[in-house]
ZAFILO-5060 format. One record per residue (C-alpha): x, y, z. Coordinates in nm, 2 decimals, decimal comma, always signed. Last residue first. Example, Ala and Ser with C-alpha at 12.3 -4.5 7.8 and 13.67 -1.06 7.14 Angstrom:
! ZAFILO-5060
      xx      yy      zz
   +1,37   -0,11   +0,71
   +1,23   -0,45   +0,78
! end
This chain:
! ZAFILO-5060
      xx      yy      zz
   +7,81   -2,93   -8,04
   +7,45   -3,00   -7,97
   +7,24   -2,70   -8,06
   +6,97   -2,55   -7,85
   +6,61   -2,57   -7,73
   +6,52   -2,87   -7,95
   +6,81   -2,91   -8,20
   +6,93   -2,59   -8,37
   +7,09   -2,62   -8,71
   +7,35   -2,46   -8,93
   +7,43   -2,44   -9,30
   +7,70   -2,20   -9,38
   +7,70   -1,90   -9,61
   +8,01   -1,69   -9,68
   +8,01   -1,33   -9,82
   +8,15   -1,11  -10,09
   +8,39   -1,34  -10,27
   +8,20   -1,31  -10,59
   +8,03   -1,65  -10,61
   +7,73   -1,52  -10,41
   +7,73   -1,83  -10,19
   +8,11   -1,86  -10,13
   +8,04   -2,16   -9,92
   +8,16   -2,22   -9,56
   +8,20   -2,58   -9,46
   +7,91   -2,78   -9,32
   +7,69   -2,84   -9,03
   +7,75   -2,54   -8,80
   +7,57   -2,59   -8,47
   +7,35   -2,29   -8,37
   +7,32   -2,17   -8,01
   +7,04   -1,98   -7,85
   +7,07   -1,77   -7,54
   +6,93   -1,45   -7,69
   +6,81   -1,51   -8,05
   +6,45   -1,40   -7,99
   +6,58   -1,06   -7,84
   +6,72   -0,94   -8,18
   +7,06   -0,80   -8,26
   +7,28   -1,02   -8,05
   +7,39   -1,39   -8,09
   +7,61   -1,51   -7,81
   +7,64   -1,84   -7,99
   +7,76   -1,99   -8,32
   +7,91   -2,33   -8,32
   +8,20   -2,50   -8,50
   +8,15   -2,86   -8,62
   +8,20   -2,76   -8,98
   +8,43   -2,47   -9,02
   +8,45   -2,10   -8,96
   +8,72   -1,83   -9,00
   +8,55   -1,54   -9,17
   +8,70   -1,49   -9,52
   +8,38   -1,36   -9,68
   +8,17   -1,17   -9,43
   +7,88   -1,37   -9,28
   +7,56   -1,55   -9,38
   +7,39   -1,81   -9,18
   +7,14   -2,05   -9,34
   +6,92   -2,22   -9,09
   +6,78   -2,56   -8,99
   +6,54   -2,63   -8,71
   +6,56   -2,99   -8,59
   +6,25   -3,11   -8,41
   +6,28   -3,45   -8,58
   +5,97   -3,49   -8,80
   +5,84   -3,13   -8,84
   +6,17   -2,94   -8,83
   +6,34   -3,20   -9,05
   +6,05   -3,19   -9,30
   +6,07   -2,81   -9,32
   +6,44   -2,82   -9,39
   +6,41   -3,09   -9,65
   +6,13   -2,90   -9,84
   +6,35   -2,59   -9,84
   +6,25   -2,31   -9,60
   +6,58   -2,29   -9,42
   +6,53   -2,01   -9,17
   +6,75   -1,71   -9,23
   +7,03   -1,57   -9,02
   +7,24   -1,27   -9,11
   +7,57   -1,23   -8,93
   +7,85   -0,98   -8,84
   +8,11   -1,16   -8,62
   +8,14   -1,00   -8,28
   +8,39   -1,25   -8,13
   +8,60   -1,53   -8,28
   +8,65   -1,78   -8,01
   +8,89   -2,06   -7,91
   +8,78   -2,38   -7,75
   +8,98   -2,68   -7,63
   +8,86   -3,04   -7,64
   +8,97   -3,27   -7,37
   +9,27   -3,48   -7,48
   +9,22   -3,76   -7,71
   +9,38   -4,10   -7,66
   +9,68   -4,23   -7,86
   +9,87   -4,28   -7,54
  +10,21   -4,13   -7,62
  +10,11   -3,90   -7,91
   +9,81   -3,75   -7,72
   +9,55   -3,66   -7,98
   +9,43   -3,30   -7,99
   +9,07   -3,20   -8,02
   +8,97   -2,86   -8,15
   +8,65   -2,66   -8,09
   +8,60   -2,32   -8,26
   +8,32   -2,12   -8,11
   +8,20   -1,84   -8,34
   +8,05   -1,55   -8,15
   +7,76   -1,35   -8,29
   +7,64   -1,03   -8,43
   +7,31   -0,96   -8,61
   +7,20   -0,73   -8,89
   +7,42   -0,85   -9,17
   +7,20   -0,74   -9,46
! end
């Protein structure tokens, strides 16, 4: 089922204790995560694609993978059509099967690529 591999980009922002301002975001990566990507064919997903140009996906990965809302998935390999595309994660991971076998996250691609 997990026919693709991708890189998860974790972005964190730290607040400066002296000024209260935010420092520039830093990125860490989890490389070569096994993935399966399916288009969201729900009524809401189809409507978002038609009205706003937002393509929504369900991304599956091994249970326990470190991923959070506002992360991104890029460097996707396994099929040429995913080359150069980035998906923005839009929610927390869900134990979709209910048996601690895999996580599912909702993700979207806006226009030609996701906004992180």
